[in-house]
ZADO-1210 file (C-alpha; in nm, 4 decimals, padded with zeros to 6 digits):
<atoms>
<atom x="00.0000" y="00.0000" z="00.0000" code="MET" pos="1"/>
<atom x="00.1285" y="00.3473" z="-00.0874" code="HIS" pos="2"/>
<atom x="00.0802" y="00.6331" z="00.1560" code="TYR" pos="3"/>
<atom x="00.1089" y="00.9935" z="00.0486" code="GLN" pos="4"/>
<atom x="00.2959" y="01.2192" z="00.2899" code="LYS" pos="5"/>
<atom x="00.1053" y="01.5242" z="00.4115" code="GLY" pos="6"/>
<atom x="00.1714" y="01.8856" z="00.3210" code="LYS" pos="7"/>
<atom x="00.4883" y="02.0462" z="00.4545" code="THR" pos="8"/>
<atom x="00.5069" y="02.3727" z="00.6465" code="TYR" pos="9"/>
<atom x="00.6161" y="02.5483" z="00.3261" code="GLU" pos="10"/>
<atom x="00.3259" y="02.4051" z="00.1210" code="GLU" pos="11"/>
<atom x="00.0527" y="02.5040" z="00.3658" code="ILE" pos="12"/>
<atom x="-00.1130" y="02.8439" z="00.3231" code="GLN" pos="13"/>
<atom x="-00.3279" y="03.0542" z="00.5574" code="ILE" pos="14"/>
<atom x="-00.6973" y="02.9719" z="00.4941" code="LYS" pos="15"/>
<atom x="-00.6225" y="02.6159" z="00.3744" code="ASP" pos="16"/>
<atom x="-00.8949" y="02.3900" z="00.5102" code="SER" pos="17"/>
<atom x="-01.0056" y="02.0269" z="00.5287" code="ALA" pos="18"/>
<atom x="-01.2860" y="01.8335" z="00.6925" code="GLN" pos="19"/>
<atom x="-01.4135" y="01.4905" z="00.7917" code="PHE" pos="20"/>
<atom x="-01.7771" y="01.3907" z="00.8414" code="THR" pos="21"/>
<atom x="-01.9240" y="01.0957" z="01.0311" code="LYS" pos="22"/>
<atom x="-02.2655" y="00.9964" z="01.1597" code="THR" pos="23"/>
<atom x="-02.2418" y="00.9024" z="01.5288" code="ILE" pos="24"/>
<atom x="-02.4140" y="00.5687" z="01.5928" code="THR" pos="25"/>
<atom x="-02.5126" y="00.3842" z="01.9074" code="GLU" pos="26"/>
<atom x="-02.2364" y="00.1347" z="01.8255" code="THR" pos="27"/>
<atom x="-01.9799" y="00.4173" z="01.8108" code="ASP" pos="28"/>
<atom x="-02.0877" y="00.5360" z="02.1571" code="VAL" pos="29"/>
<atom x="-02.0614" y="00.1866" z="02.3105" code="TYR" pos="30"/>
<atom x="-01.7240" y="00.1215" z="02.1470" code="LEU" pos="31"/>
<atom x="-01.5972" y="00.4587" z="02.2716" code="PHE" pos="32"/>
<atom x="-01.7232" y="00.3756" z="02.6216" code="ALA" pos="33"/>
<atom x="-01.5214" y="00.0532" z="02.6092" code="GLY" pos="34"/>
<atom x="-01.2087" y="00.2222" z="02.4753" code="ILE" pos="35"/>
<atom x="-01.2226" y="00.5175" z="02.7163" code="SER" pos="36"/>
<atom x="-01.3660" y="00.3378" z="03.0205" code="GLY" pos="37"/>
<atom x="-01.6378" y="00.6058" z="03.0460" code="ASP" pos="38"/>
<atom x="-01.9632" y="00.4191" z="03.1065" code="PHE" pos="39"/>
<atom x="-02.1466" y="00.7257" z="03.2408" code="ASN" pos="40"/>
<atom x="-02.5177" y="00.6332" z="03.2226" code="PRO" pos="41"/>
<atom x="-02.5805" y="00.9599" z="03.0341" code="LEU" pos="42"/>
<atom x="-02.4162" y="00.7819" z="02.7387" code="HIS" pos="43"/>
<atom x="-02.5222" y="00.4178" z="02.7849" code="VAL" pos="44"/>
<atom x="-02.8492" y="00.4006" z="02.9851" code="ASP" pos="45"/>
<atom x="-03.1596" y="00.5385" z="02.8119" code="GLU" pos="46"/>
<atom x="-03.3782" y="00.5124" z="03.1242" code="GLU" pos="47"/>
<atom x="-03.1281" y="00.7181" z="03.3224" code="TYR" pos="48"/>
<atom x="-03.0749" y="00.9662" z="03.0380" code="ALA" pos="49"/>
<atom x="-03.4517" y="01.0294" z="02.9986" code="LYS" pos="50"/>
<atom x="-03.4408" y="01.2072" z="03.3350" code="ASN" pos="51"/>
<atom x="-03.1551" y="01.4423" z="03.2437" code="THR" pos="52"/>
<atom x="-03.1650" y="01.7873" z="03.0836" code="GLN" pos="53"/>
<atom x="-03.1045" y="01.6175" z="02.7455" code="PHE" pos="54"/>
<atom x="-03.4019" y="01.3787" z="02.7659" code="GLY" pos="55"/>
<atom x="-03.2087" y="01.0983" z="02.5957" code="THR" pos="56"/>
<atom x="-02.8597" y="00.9528" z="02.5715" code="ARG" pos="57"/>
<atom x="-02.5871" y="01.1709" z="02.4208" code="ILE" pos="58"/>
<atom x="-02.2475" y="01.0850" z="02.2756" code="ALA" pos="59"/>
<atom x="-01.9297" y="01.1416" z="02.4755" code="HIS" pos="60"/>
<atom x="-01.7784" y="01.4842" z="02.4063" code="GLY" pos="61"/>
<atom x="-01.4487" y="01.3117" z="02.3395" code="GLY" pos="62"/>
<atom x="-01.6055" y="01.0926" z="02.0706" code="LEU" pos="63"/>
<atom x="-01.7047" y="01.3903" z="01.8564" code="ALA" pos="64"/>
<atom x="-01.3757" y="01.5636" z="01.9411" code="ALA" pos="65"/>
<atom x="-01.1845" y="01.2589" z="01.8144" code="SER" pos="66"/>
<atom x="-01.3077" y="01.3315" z="01.4603" code="LEU" pos="67"/>
<atom x="-01.0219" y="01.5822" z="01.4508" code="LEU" pos="68"/>
<atom x="-00.7720" y="01.2944" z="01.4266" code="ALA" pos="69"/>
<atom x="-00.8561" y="01.1831" z="01.0705" code="PRO" pos="70"/>
<atom x="-00.8481" y="01.5455" z="00.9519" code="VAL" pos="71"/>
<atom x="-00.5026" y="01.6174" z="01.0951" code="LEU" pos="72"/>
<atom x="-00.3512" y="01.2762" z="01.0308" code="GLY" pos="73"/>
<atom x="-00.4931" y="01.2038" z="00.6875" code="MET" pos="74"/>
<atom x="-00.5960" y="01.5326" z="00.5242" code="LYS" pos="75"/>
<atom x="-00.4381" y="01.8563" z="00.6543" code="LEU" pos="76"/>
<atom x="-00.1509" y="01.8597" z="00.7100" code="PRO" pos="77"/>
<atom x="-00.1826" y="01.4802" z="00.6608" code="GLY" pos="78"/>
<atom x="00.0412" y="01.1783" z="00.7100" code="LEU" pos="79"/>
<atom x="00.3408" y="01.2599" z="00.9312" code="GLY" pos="80"/>
<atom x="00.1706" y="01.5380" z="01.1297" code="THR" pos="81"/>
<atom x="00.2602" y="01.5723" z="01.4981" code="VAL" pos="82"/>
<atom x="-00.0115" y="01.7276" z="01.7141" code="ALA" pos="83"/>
<atom x="00.1220" y="01.9555" z="01.9886" code="LEU" pos="84"/>
<atom x="-00.1906" y="02.1042" z="02.1433" code="GLU" pos="85"/>
<atom x="-00.5672" y="02.0993" z="02.0994" code="THR" pos="86"/>
<atom x="-00.8344" y="02.2936" z="02.2837" code="THR" pos="87"/>
<atom x="-01.2019" y="02.2039" z="02.2620" code="THR" pos="88"/>
<atom x="-01.4993" y="02.4006" z="02.3903" code="LYS" pos="89"/>
<atom x="-01.8182" y="02.1943" z="02.4017" code="PHE" pos="90"/>
<atom x="-02.1228" y="02.4010" z="02.3012" code="ARG" pos="91"/>
<atom x="-02.4097" y="02.1584" z="02.2283" code="LYS" pos="92"/>
<atom x="-02.4718" y="01.7891" z="02.2899" code="PRO" pos="93"/>
<atom x="-02.4164" y="01.5324" z="02.0149" code="VAL" pos="94"/>
<atom x="-02.7085" y="01.2908" z="01.9902" code="TYR" pos="95"/>
<atom x="-02.7088" y="00.9384" z="01.8508" code="PHE" pos="96"/>
<atom x="-02.7661" y="00.9707" z="01.4758" code="GLY" pos="97"/>
<atom x="-02.6156" y="01.3200" z="01.4474" code="ASP" pos="98"/>
<atom x="-02.3839" y="01.3699" z="01.1519" code="THR" pos="99"/>
<atom x="-02.0806" y="01.5632" z="01.2723" code="ILE" pos="100"/>
<atom x="-01.8366" y="01.7477" z="01.0482" code="THR" pos="101"/>
<atom x="-01.5000" y="01.8454" z="01.1906" code="CYS" pos="102"/>
<atom x="-01.3412" y="02.1246" z="00.9867" code="LYS" pos="103"/>
<atom x="-00.9988" y="02.2820" z="01.0279" code="VAL" pos="104"/>
<atom x="-00.8764" y="02.6084" z="00.8797" code="GLU" pos="105"/>
<atom x="-00.5179" y="02.7335" z="00.8939" code="VAL" pos="106"/>
<atom x="-00.5076" y="03.0668" z="01.0782" code="VAL" pos="107"/>
<atom x="-00.1369" y="03.1066" z="01.1577" code="GLU" pos="108"/>
<atom x="00.2048" y="02.9774" z="01.0601" code="LYS" pos="109"/>
<atom x="00.4453" y="02.9764" z="01.3569" code="VAL" pos="110"/>
<atom x="00.7867" y="03.0157" z="01.1941" code="GLU" pos="111"/>
<atom x="01.0093" y="02.9441" z="01.4968" code="LYS" pos="112"/>
<atom x="00.8364" y="02.6065" z="01.5560" code="LEU" pos="113"/>
<atom x="00.7604" y="02.5374" z="01.1873" code="LYS" pos="114"/>
<atom x="00.4094" y="02.4745" z="01.3229" code="ALA" pos="115"/>
<atom x="00.0597" y="02.5499" z="01.1998" code="ILE" pos="116"/>
<atom x="-00.2234" y="02.6861" z="01.4162" code="ARG" pos="117"/>
<atom x="-00.5709" y="02.5922" z="01.2994" code="MET" pos="118"/>
<atom x="-00.9217" y="02.6915" z="01.3959" code="LYS" pos="119"/>
<atom x="-01.1335" y="02.3786" z="01.4526" code="VAL" pos="120"/>
<atom x="-01.5125" y="02.3685" z="01.4266" code="THR" pos="121"/>
<atom x="-01.7430" y="02.0719" z="01.4790" code="TRP" pos="122"/>
<atom x="-02.0955" y="02.1129" z="01.3371" code="THR" pos="123"/>
<atom x="-02.3977" y="01.8857" z="01.3208" code="ASN" pos="124"/>
<atom x="-02.6296" y="01.8157" z="01.0280" code="GLN" pos="125"/>
<atom x="-02.8319" y="02.1287" z="01.1173" code="LYS" pos="126"/>
<atom x="-02.5122" y="02.3339" z="01.0777" code="ASN" pos="127"/>
<atom x="-02.5138" y="02.4080" z="01.4530" code="GLU" pos="128"/>
<atom x="-02.1710" y="02.4411" z="01.6164" code="VAL" pos="129"/>
<atom x="-02.1438" y="02.1599" z="01.8715" code="VAL" pos="130"/>
<atom x="-01.7790" y="02.2309" z="01.9600" code="SER" pos="131"/>
<atom x="-01.5045" y="02.4702" z="01.8646" code="LYS" pos="132"/>
<atom x="-01.1407" y="02.5149" z="01.9422" code="GLY" pos="133"/>
<atom x="-00.7957" y="02.5220" z="01.7902" code="GLU" pos="134"/>
<atom x="-00.5051" y="02.2938" z="01.7249" code="SER" pos="135"/>
<atom x="-00.1306" y="02.3514" z="01.6952" code="LEU" pos="136"/>
<atom x="00.0533" y="02.0935" z="01.4847" code="VAL" pos="137"/>
<atom x="00.3882" y="02.0340" z="01.3218" code="ILE" pos="138"/>
<atom x="00.3405" y="01.9252" z="00.9589" code="PRO" pos="139"/>
<atom x="00.5620" y="01.6542" z="00.8125" code="PRO" pos="140"/>
<atom x="00.9172" y="01.7627" z="00.7287" code="GLY" pos="141"/>
</atoms>
């Protein structure tokens, strides 16, 4: 199998962007619970979740946030990227069946680190922002 190396610091321009979209399923939530060890009933027990402010189960915040990984590692900058820092501000719940798009946009090139700062936005199928933040990465050399 042939892998294509990601874009280098020199190749990346301000305003470059990329995204990844996935529909969050019940299976995803249970697999994430197993991987993370977070079996909070808000995520895995419908009877419990009915009595919360959300009225039903919601996905783990970290599950939706993890959709950043395929963007950084496979699209922009791509293969060979090293993530240094990511901040995430959770704004709305992600429900089972929501289709989440994680989009990054280059906002700064940090010359002394040869790093890229990107704005990150996660939206649902209604185009509502469910999370936002930023990421600092070193593109492949």
